N, CA and C atoms as a LAMMPS dump frame, in Angstrom:
ITEM: TIMESTEP
0
ITEM: NUMBER OF ATOMS
489
ITEM: BOX BOUNDS ff ff ff
-5.0000000000000000e+02 5.0000000000000000e+02
-5.0000000000000000e+02 5.0000000000000000e+02
-5.0000000000000000e+02 5.0000000000000000e+02
ITEM: ATOMS id mol type element x y z
1 1 1 N -136.216 -347.823 99.585
2 1 2 C -135.473 -346.523 98.917
3 1 3 C -134.259 -347.106 99.676
4 2 1 N -133.087 -346.397 98.988
5 2 2 C -132 -346.569 99.861
6 2 3 C -130.949 -345.093 99.048
7 3 1 N -130.292 -344.698 99.756
8 3 2 C -129.269 -343.824 99.658
9 3 3 C -128.041 -344.021 98.988
10 4 1 N -127.87 -343.598 98.13
11 4 2 C -126.345 -343.717 97.21
12 4 3 C -125.747 -342.814 97.414
13 5 1 N -124.484 -343.183 98.013
14 5 2 C -123.284 -341.736 98.29
15 5 3 C -122.6 -341.742 96.652
16 6 1 N -122.796 -340.895 95.732
17 6 2 C -122.259 -340.559 94.822
18 6 3 C -121.509 -339.631 94.515
19 7 1 N -120.638 -339.486 93.335
20 7 2 C -119.85 -337.951 93.065
21 7 3 C -120.458 -337.634 91.619
22 8 1 N -120.599 -336.248 92.081
23 8 2 C -120.921 -335.355 90.355
24 8 3 C -119.62 -335.126 90.342
25 9 1 N -118.854 -335.223 89.351
26 9 2 C -117.151 -334.676 89.113
27 9 3 C -116.463 -335.323 90.588
28 10 1 N -115.913 -334.425 91.144
29 10 2 C -115.061 -334.873 92.11
30 10 3 C -116.174 -334.52 93.686
31 11 1 N -117.393 -334.136 93.472
32 11 2 C -118.102 -333.746 94.473
33 11 3 C -118.973 -334.502 95.275
34 12 1 N -119.039 -335.469 96.098
35 12 2 C -119.928 -336.239 96.748
36 12 3 C -121.413 -335.676 96.821
37 13 1 N -122.04 -336.334 96.499
38 13 2 C -123.513 -336.058 96.462
39 13 3 C -124.295 -337.58 96.713
40 14 1 N -125.24 -337.2 97.816
41 14 2 C -126.148 -338.286 97.894
42 14 3 C -127.515 -338.022 97.101
43 15 1 N -127.701 -339.455 97.051
44 15 2 C -129.14 -339.378 96.115
45 15 3 C -129.996 -340.566 96.346
46 16 1 N -131.385 -340.521 96.588
47 16 2 C -131.992 -341.65 97.019
48 16 3 C -132.14 -342.236 95.91
49 17 1 N -132.263 -343.587 96.019
50 17 2 C -132.426 -344.44 94.639
51 17 3 C -134.148 -344.908 95.155
52 18 1 N -135.163 -344.984 94.334
53 18 2 C -136.149 -345.59 94.567
54 18 3 C -136.276 -347.135 93.743
55 19 1 N -137.256 -348.109 94.773
56 19 2 C -137.207 -349.279 93.855
57 19 3 C -138.639 -349.986 94.277
58 20 1 N -139.356 -350.418 93.176
59 20 2 C -141.018 -351.166 93.177
60 20 3 C -140.562 -352.543 91.989
61 21 1 N -140.647 -353.432 93.258
62 21 2 C -140.582 -354.894 92.65
63 21 3 C -142.041 -355.732 92.746
64 22 1 N -142.483 -356.204 91.59
65 22 2 C -144.213 -356.548 91.854
66 22 3 C -143.769 -357.862 91.088
67 23 1 N -144.397 -359.27 91.505
68 23 2 C -144.686 -360.164 90.687
69 23 3 C -145.451 -359.83 89.543
70 24 1 N -145.138 -360.876 88.327
71 24 2 C -145.876 -360.492 87.16
72 24 3 C -146.262 -361.655 86.917
73 25 1 N -147.47 -361.761 86.064
74 25 2 C -147.969 -363.251 85.285
75 25 3 C -147.513 -362.619 83.745
76 26 1 N -147.288 -362.042 83.252
77 26 2 C -146.919 -361.642 82.055
78 26 3 C -145.473 -362.2 81.575
79 27 1 N -145.513 -362.589 80.246
80 27 2 C -144.434 -363.481 79.779
81 27 3 C -143.176 -362.715 79.76
82 28 1 N -143.382 -361.317 79.508
83 28 2 C -142.021 -360.47 79.704
84 28 3 C -142.262 -359.481 80.829
85 29 1 N -141.737 -359.641 81.834
86 29 2 C -142.282 -358.678 82.801
87 29 3 C -141.263 -357.329 82.481
88 30 1 N -142.238 -356.195 82.874
89 30 2 C -141.992 -354.896 82.582
90 30 3 C -140.338 -354.171 83.456
91 31 1 N -139.558 -353.708 82.741
92 31 2 C -138.607 -352.935 83.303
93 31 3 C -138.525 -351.5 82.676
94 32 1 N -138.692 -350.597 84.109
95 32 2 C -138.91 -349.169 83.566
96 32 3 C -137.616 -348.366 84.7
97 33 1 N -137.29 -347.916 83.854
98 33 2 C -135.98 -347.171 84.841
99 33 3 C -135.856 -345.829 84.035
100 34 1 N -135.73 -344.976 85.053
101 34 2 C -135.612 -343.173 85.271
102 34 3 C -134.352 -342.814 85.851
103 35 1 N -133.323 -342.346 85.175
104 35 2 C -132.162 -341.748 86.089
105 35 3 C -131.11 -342.68 86.037
106 36 1 N -131.2 -343.782 85.7
107 36 2 C -129.894 -344.918 85.449
108 36 3 C -129.731 -345.786 83.974
109 37 1 N -129.097 -346.157 83.738
110 37 2 C -129.039 -347.3 82.843
111 37 3 C -129.654 -348.378 82.65
112 38 1 N -130.399 -348.734 81.796
113 38 2 C -131.266 -349.588 82.227
114 38 3 C -130.428 -351.254 81.608
115 39 1 N -129.669 -351.213 81.005
116 39 2 C -128.561 -352.133 80.823
117 39 3 C -127.971 -352.667 82.157
118 40 1 N -127.36 -351.525 82.863
119 40 2 C -126.744 -351.485 83.995
120 40 3 C -128.021 -352.608 85.083
121 41 1 N -129.055 -351.978 85.147
122 41 2 C -130.282 -352.596 85.769
123 41 3 C -130.38 -354.092 85.369
124 42 1 N -130.285 -354.459 84.122
125 42 2 C -130.622 -355.72 83.777
126 42 3 C -129.427 -356.621 84.217
127 43 1 N -128.15 -356.08 84.225
128 43 2 C -126.918 -356.842 85.116
129 43 3 C -127.094 -357.08 86.408
130 44 1 N -127.876 -356.001 87.11
131 44 2 C -127.757 -355.778 88.597
132 44 3 C -128.922 -357.339 88.772
133 45 1 N -129.955 -357.219 88.072
134 45 2 C -130.96 -358.259 88.48
135 45 3 C -130.196 -359.441 87.845
136 46 1 N -129.47 -359.965 86.733
137 46 2 C -129.311 -361.186 86.414
138 46 3 C -128.365 -361.342 87.574
139 47 1 N -127.491 -360.845 88.244
140 47 2 C -126.684 -361.145 89.166
141 47 3 C -126.985 -361.517 90.414
142 48 1 N -128.276 -360.979 90.823
143 48 2 C -129.304 -361.166 92.29
144 48 3 C -129.777 -362.315 91.706
145 49 1 N -130.182 -362.851 90.537
146 49 2 C -130.717 -363.972 90.223
147 49 3 C -129.95 -365.115 90.411
148 50 1 N -128.782 -365.139 89.558
149 50 2 C -128.022 -366.028 89.502
150 50 3 C -126.865 -366.307 90.736
151 51 1 N -126.317 -365.246 91.49
152 51 2 C -125.401 -365.475 92.364
153 51 3 C -126.252 -365.225 93.821
154 52 1 N -127.543 -365.265 93.871
155 52 2 C -128.03 -364.78 95.706
156 52 3 C -129.223 -365.58 95.107
157 53 1 N -129.707 -366.014 94.027
158 53 2 C -131.187 -366.957 94.2
159 53 3 C -132.487 -366.231 94.488
160 54 1 N -132.636 -364.97 94.104
161 54 2 C -133.342 -364.073 94.273
162 54 3 C -134.974 -364.341 93.71
163 55 1 N -134.52 -364.615 92.284
164 55 2 C -135.894 -364.78 91.531
165 55 3 C -136.885 -363.39 90.928
166 56 1 N -135.643 -363.028 90.527
167 56 2 C -136.559 -361.689 89.919
168 56 3 C -136.878 -361.546 88.733
169 57 1 N -136.422 -362.623 87.567
170 57 2 C -136.998 -362.941 86.332
171 57 3 C -138.081 -362.879 86.325
172 58 1 N -139.293 -363.142 87.343
173 58 2 C -140.898 -363.097 87.036
174 58 3 C -141.321 -361.876 87.491
175 59 1 N -140.75 -360.691 87.682
176 59 2 C -141.23 -359.673 88.657
177 59 3 C -140.887 -358.472 87.701
178 60 1 N -141.847 -357.581 87.77
179 60 2 C -141.755 -356.404 87.161
180 60 3 C -140.514 -355.388 87.93
181 61 1 N -139.868 -354.637 87.654
182 61 2 C -139.267 -353.743 88.212
183 61 3 C -139.474 -352.309 87.77
184 62 1 N -139.288 -351.56 88.585
185 62 2 C -139.352 -350.075 88.677
186 62 3 C -138.308 -349.339 89.182
187 63 1 N -137.494 -348.422 88.324
188 63 2 C -136.432 -348.072 89.426
189 63 3 C -136.422 -346.465 88.979
190 64 1 N -136.369 -345.767 89.885
191 64 2 C -136.147 -344.479 90.038
192 64 3 C -135.205 -343.4 90.707
193 65 1 N -134.363 -342.479 89.93
194 65 2 C -133.322 -341.698 90.984
195 65 3 C -134.189 -340.52 91.353
196 66 1 N -134.411 -340.417 92.405
197 66 2 C -135.151 -339.353 92.826
198 66 3 C -134.522 -337.997 92.502
199 67 1 N -135.536 -336.826 92.46
200 67 2 C -135.204 -335.729 92.042
201 67 3 C -134.61 -335.459 90.554
202 68 1 N -134.975 -336.27 89.843
203 68 2 C -134.194 -336.127 88.434
204 68 3 C -133.137 -336.348 88.227
205 69 1 N -132.667 -336.956 88.587
206 69 2 C -131.009 -336.531 88.556
207 69 3 C -130.364 -337.923 87.637
208 70 1 N -129.619 -338.009 86.603
209 70 2 C -129.2 -339.235 86.345
210 70 3 C -127.647 -339.277 86.876
211 71 1 N -127.692 -341.009 87.12
212 71 2 C -126.831 -341.368 87.497
213 71 3 C -126.241 -342.2 86.5
214 72 1 N -124.623 -341.975 86.574
215 72 2 C -123.908 -342.862 85.495
216 72 3 C -122.602 -343.798 85.986
217 73 1 N -122.269 -343.388 87.098
218 73 2 C -121.243 -344.3 87.832
219 73 3 C -121.659 -345.578 88.22
220 74 1 N -120.883 -346.735 88.251
221 74 2 C -121.038 -347.864 88.509
222 74 3 C -121.308 -348.238 89.642
223 75 1 N -120.652 -347.241 90.748
224 75 2 C -120.651 -347.234 92.146
225 75 3 C -121.947 -347.567 92.627
226 76 1 N -122.96 -347.322 91.849
227 76 2 C -124.532 -346.962 92.304
228 76 3 C -125.002 -348.481 92.665
229 77 1 N -124.395 -349.304 91.965
230 77 2 C -124.845 -350.736 91.913
231 77 3 C -125.356 -350.95 93.049
232 78 1 N -124.309 -351.157 94.14
233 78 2 C -124.833 -351.751 95.204
234 78 3 C -126.279 -350.982 95.994
235 79 1 N -126.249 -350.008 95.946
236 79 2 C -127.514 -349.196 96.181
237 79 3 C -128.857 -349.504 95.696
238 80 1 N -128.755 -349.865 94.279
239 80 2 C -129.636 -350.264 93.434
240 80 3 C -130.128 -351.389 94.127
241 81 1 N -129.18 -352.483 94.301
242 81 2 C -129.159 -354.132 94.24
243 81 3 C -130.031 -353.809 95.857
244 82 1 N -129.784 -353.166 97.253
245 82 2 C -130.552 -352.963 98.285
246 82 3 C -131.665 -352.555 98.09
247 83 1 N -131.952 -351.756 97.12
248 83 2 C -133.477 -350.934 96.949
249 83 3 C -134.455 -352.124 96.675
250 84 1 N -133.881 -352.813 95.54
251 84 2 C -134.725 -353.879 95.09
252 84 3 C -134.826 -355.059 96.139
253 85 1 N -133.434 -355.058 96.672
254 85 2 C -134.238 -356.028 98.146
255 85 3 C -135.05 -355.932 98.969
256 86 1 N -135.11 -354.763 99.231
257 86 2 C -136.233 -353.828 99.988
258 86 3 C -137.272 -354 99.335
259 87 1 N -137.494 -353.72 98.266
260 87 2 C -138.824 -353.689 97.891
261 87 3 C -139.486 -354.769 98.021
262 88 1 N -138.679 -356.316 97.318
263 88 2 C -138.966 -357.25 97.553
264 88 3 C -139.055 -358.04 98.797
265 89 1 N -138.478 -358.024 99.685
266 89 2 C -139.033 -358.5 100.637
267 89 3 C -139.608 -357.932 101.796
268 90 1 N -140.285 -356.364 101.617
269 90 2 C -141.032 -355.429 102.262
270 90 3 C -140.174 -354.809 103.422
271 91 1 N -139.378 -355.351 103.464
272 91 2 C -138.107 -354.691 104.729
273 91 3 C -137.625 -353.406 104.017
274 92 1 N -138.071 -352.332 105.019
275 92 2 C -137.102 -350.95 104.516
276 92 3 C -135.601 -350.939 105.377
277 93 1 N -134.679 -350.514 104.271
278 93 2 C -133.576 -350.241 104.624
279 93 3 C -133.525 -349.377 105.966
280 94 1 N -132.582 -349.432 106.69
281 94 2 C -132.437 -347.926 107.469
282 94 3 C -131.977 -346.911 107.208
283 95 1 N -133.089 -346.192 107.807
284 95 2 C -133.083 -344.969 107.425
285 95 3 C -131.435 -343.731 107.223
286 96 1 N -130.51 -343.887 108.234
287 96 2 C -129.635 -343.502 108.878
288 96 3 C -128.576 -343.83 107.938
289 97 1 N -128.538 -345.139 106.969
290 97 2 C -127.146 -345.421 106.153
291 97 3 C -127.402 -345.262 104.515
292 98 1 N -126.006 -345.204 104.417
293 98 2 C -125.853 -344.865 102.963
294 98 3 C -125.059 -346.248 102.438
295 99 1 N -125.081 -346.202 100.899
296 99 2 C -124.702 -347.419 100.242
297 99 3 C -124.069 -347.03 99.204
298 100 1 N -123.005 -347.743 98.994
299 100 2 C -122.118 -347.476 97.408
300 100 3 C -121.481 -348.826 97.154
301 101 1 N -120.884 -349.27 96.246
302 101 2 C -119.965 -350.028 95.517
303 101 3 C -120.955 -350.619 93.949
304 102 1 N -119.61 -351.096 93.557
305 102 2 C -119.928 -351.433 92.121
306 102 3 C -119.772 -353.288 92.076
307 103 1 N -120.8 -353.382 91.597
308 103 2 C -121.257 -355.181 91.83
309 103 3 C -120.703 -355.618 89.993
310 104 1 N -119.798 -356.694 90.648
311 104 2 C -119.298 -357.501 89.143
312 104 3 C -119.883 -358.853 88.56
313 105 1 N -119.587 -359.193 87.428
314 105 2 C -120.941 -360.387 87.171
315 105 3 C -120.456 -361.947 88.063
316 106 1 N -119.76 -362.034 88.555
317 106 2 C -119.492 -362.88 89.502
318 106 3 C -119.952 -362.53 90.756
319 107 1 N -120.563 -361.335 91.214
320 107 2 C -120.988 -361.096 92.477
321 107 3 C -120.271 -361.051 93.631
322 108 1 N -119.281 -360.217 92.891
323 108 2 C -117.904 -359.341 93.664
324 108 3 C -118.645 -358.173 94.153
325 109 1 N -118.347 -357.307 95.331
326 109 2 C -118.16 -356.303 95.511
327 109 3 C -117.301 -355.183 95.274
328 110 1 N -116.95 -354.464 94.159
329 110 2 C -115.631 -353.726 94.196
330 110 3 C -115.352 -352.657 94.459
331 111 1 N -114.281 -352.294 94.996
332 111 2 C -113.833 -350.723 95.416
333 111 3 C -114.417 -349.714 94.272
334 112 1 N -114.614 -348.725 95.03
335 112 2 C -114.866 -347.89 94.182
336 112 3 C -114.044 -346.371 94.304
337 113 1 N -113.916 -345.307 93.377
338 113 2 C -113.164 -344.579 93.778
339 113 3 C -113.746 -343.474 94.723
340 114 1 N -112.894 -342.441 95.323
341 114 2 C -113.071 -341.191 96.454
342 114 3 C -113.878 -341.793 97.524
343 115 1 N -113.632 -343.279 97.935
344 115 2 C -114.768 -343.582 99.396
345 115 3 C -114.485 -342.667 100.557
346 116 1 N -113.406 -342.446 100.453
347 116 2 C -113.248 -341.023 101.869
348 116 3 C -113.82 -339.906 101.714
349 117 1 N -114.242 -339.203 100.585
350 117 2 C -115.41 -338.219 100.305
351 117 3 C -116.68 -338.723 100.274
352 118 1 N -117.068 -339.716 99.931
353 118 2 C -118.066 -340.308 100.195
354 118 3 C -118.578 -340.411 101.587
355 119 1 N -117.431 -340.819 102.359
356 119 2 C -118.025 -341.199 103.818
357 119 3 C -117.662 -340.072 104.271
358 120 1 N -117.017 -338.887 104.046
359 120 2 C -117.282 -337.84 104.741
360 120 3 C -118.417 -337.059 104.644
361 121 1 N -118.707 -337.082 103.508
362 121 2 C -119.784 -336.586 103.128
363 121 3 C -121.104 -336.851 103.463
364 122 1 N -121.64 -338.167 103.764
365 122 2 C -122.202 -338.772 104.833
366 122 3 C -122.351 -338.658 106.374
367 123 1 N -121.324 -338.642 106.902
368 123 2 C -121.322 -338.18 108.291
369 123 3 C -121.742 -336.826 108.136
370 124 1 N -121.009 -335.892 107.233
371 124 2 C -121.506 -334.81 107.417
372 124 3 C -123.039 -334.658 107.646
373 125 1 N -123.563 -335.252 106.889
374 125 2 C -124.924 -335.051 106.848
375 125 3 C -126.01 -335.784 107.815
376 126 1 N -125.439 -336.447 108.601
377 126 2 C -125.726 -337.074 109.811
378 126 3 C -126.235 -338.511 110.194
379 127 1 N -125.616 -339.219 108.585
380 127 2 C -125.691 -340.722 108.462
381 127 3 C -124.644 -341.636 109.429
382 128 1 N -125.398 -342.327 109.831
383 128 2 C -124.424 -343.449 111.028
384 128 3 C -123.613 -344.699 110.778
385 129 1 N -124.551 -344.979 109.353
386 129 2 C -123.794 -346.25 108.6
387 129 3 C -123.771 -346.487 107.616
388 130 1 N -122.736 -346.951 106.842
389 130 2 C -122.427 -347.299 105.719
390 130 3 C -122.129 -348.758 105.157
391 131 1 N -122.991 -349.074 104.012
392 131 2 C -122.88 -350.489 103.483
393 131 3 C -121.55 -350.331 102.265
394 132 1 N -120.837 -350.851 102.186
395 132 2 C -119.652 -350.19 101.031
396 132 3 C -118.591 -351.622 101.102
397 133 1 N -117.873 -351.677 99.941
398 133 2 C -117.149 -352.599 99.45
399 133 3 C -115.827 -352.592 100.748
400 134 1 N -114.99 -353.742 100.773
401 134 2 C -114.062 -353.677 101.935
402 134 3 C -112.94 -353.078 101.438
403 135 1 N -112.837 -351.643 101.436
404 135 2 C -111.846 -350.676 100.942
405 135 3 C -110.211 -350.331 102.408
406 136 1 N -109.232 -350.976 101.939
407 136 2 C -108.426 -350.674 102.697
408 136 3 C -107.638 -349.362 102.635
409 137 1 N -107.095 -348.615 103.667
410 137 2 C -106.53 -347.286 103.714
411 137 3 C -107.544 -346.281 103.335
412 138 1 N -108.325 -346.122 104.255
413 138 2 C -109.421 -345.232 104.455
414 138 3 C -109.329 -344.452 105.427
415 139 1 N -109.565 -343.242 105.636
416 139 2 C -109.346 -342.304 106.558
417 139 3 C -110.5 -342.686 107.712
418 140 1 N -110.289 -342.629 109.24
419 140 2 C -110.95 -342.803 109.942
420 140 3 C -112.401 -342.153 110.131
421 141 1 N -113.575 -342.792 110.748
422 141 2 C -114.967 -342.116 110.024
423 141 3 C -115.782 -342.533 111.538
424 142 1 N -116.601 -341.442 111.68
425 142 2 C -117.649 -342.011 112.795
426 142 3 C -118.656 -342.905 111.992
427 143 1 N -118.849 -343.215 110.825
428 143 2 C -119.557 -344.041 110.43
429 143 3 C -119.527 -345.702 110.751
430 144 1 N -120.527 -346.33 111.13
431 144 2 C -120.243 -348.017 111.572
432 144 3 C -120.496 -348.648 110.175
433 145 1 N -118.986 -349.16 109.599
434 145 2 C -118.969 -349.83 108.19
435 145 3 C -119.45 -351.178 107.925
436 146 1 N -120.15 -351.565 107.347
437 146 2 C -120.445 -352.446 106.8
438 146 3 C -119.869 -353.038 105.344
439 147 1 N -118.85 -354.058 105.648
440 147 2 C -118.273 -354.175 104.439
441 147 3 C -118.641 -355.436 103.826
442 148 1 N -118.832 -355.327 102.515
443 148 2 C -119.918 -356.08 101.443
444 148 3 C -118.607 -356.687 100.359
445 149 1 N -118.283 -358.17 100.515
446 149 2 C -117.251 -358.643 99.505
447 149 3 C -117.845 -359.117 98.704
448 150 1 N -119.399 -359.545 98.649
449 150 2 C -120.199 -360.578 97.724
450 150 3 C -121.378 -359.689 97.737
451 151 1 N -122.366 -359.479 96.435
452 151 2 C -123.626 -359.154 96.659
453 151 3 C -124.454 -359.993 97.523
454 152 1 N -123.958 -361.413 98.112
455 152 2 C -124.555 -362.239 98.815
456 152 3 C -124.573 -361.894 100.52
457 153 1 N -123.534 -360.964 100.715
458 153 2 C -123.42 -360.566 102.058
459 153 3 C -124.651 -359.232 102.216
460 154 1 N -124.66 -358.681 100.941
461 154 2 C -126.183 -357.767 101.067
462 154 3 C -127.116 -358.327 101.577
463 155 1 N -127.602 -359.596 100.456
464 155 2 C -128.648 -360.365 100.841
465 155 3 C -129.078 -360.828 101.979
466 156 1 N -127.85 -361.566 102.772
467 156 2 C -127.974 -362.029 104.281
468 156 3 C -127.893 -360.929 105.194
469 157 1 N -127.425 -359.87 104.901
470 157 2 C -127.694 -358.974 105.737
471 157 3 C -129.065 -358.351 105.79
472 158 1 N -129.645 -358.388 104.974
473 158 2 C -130.958 -357.411 105.254
474 158 3 C -131.988 -358.467 105.055
475 159 1 N -131.695 -359.684 104.54
476 159 2 C -132.564 -361.022 104.817
477 159 3 C -132.17 -362.304 105.394
478 160 1 N -131.693 -362.125 106.587
479 160 2 C -131.32 -363.328 107.398
480 160 3 C -131.985 -364.417 107.289
481 161 1 N -133.256 -364.456 107.339
482 161 2 C -133.865 -365.674 106.978
483 161 3 C -133.9 -365.996 105.858
484 162 1 N -133.619 -365.628 104.682
485 162 2 C -134.076 -365.723 103.154
486 162 3 C -135.062 -365.382 102.938
487 163 1 N -134.999 -365.469 101.751
488 163 2 C -136.52 -364.719 100.959
489 163 3 C -137.716 -366.183 100.279
């Protein structure tokens, strides 16, 4: 799982994103998504394959947004990618961390709107670490920031020895 720092309108909201990745012997691996856009999942999977070489094309992928919520903002891309990487590797993400950022087709991590509000809410709820795009002009925060410029930065952070 990964905790996504999202927005519902203008209100920050922290949401758990759950992923399960399992090797498949089927010709067409299964993709099941609840609470997020299946086309967006396909794009994140393609970027992780093409730009980070994770080899997810032959895997069944199940993605769930906990609590029955529906997320529509692209800022959830990085949290989804982190949950997928965690499931694929079997290495849990740090419990005290939140993640947000949009992933482009080139593998770049793009800045998102209202980053300060997301950081403030995460700090208020006791989180200590954030994985996010490199954004300038942010208010000072007690959170330890890990700036991600590319999706490969996320992969190497969580899979330092490769996969």
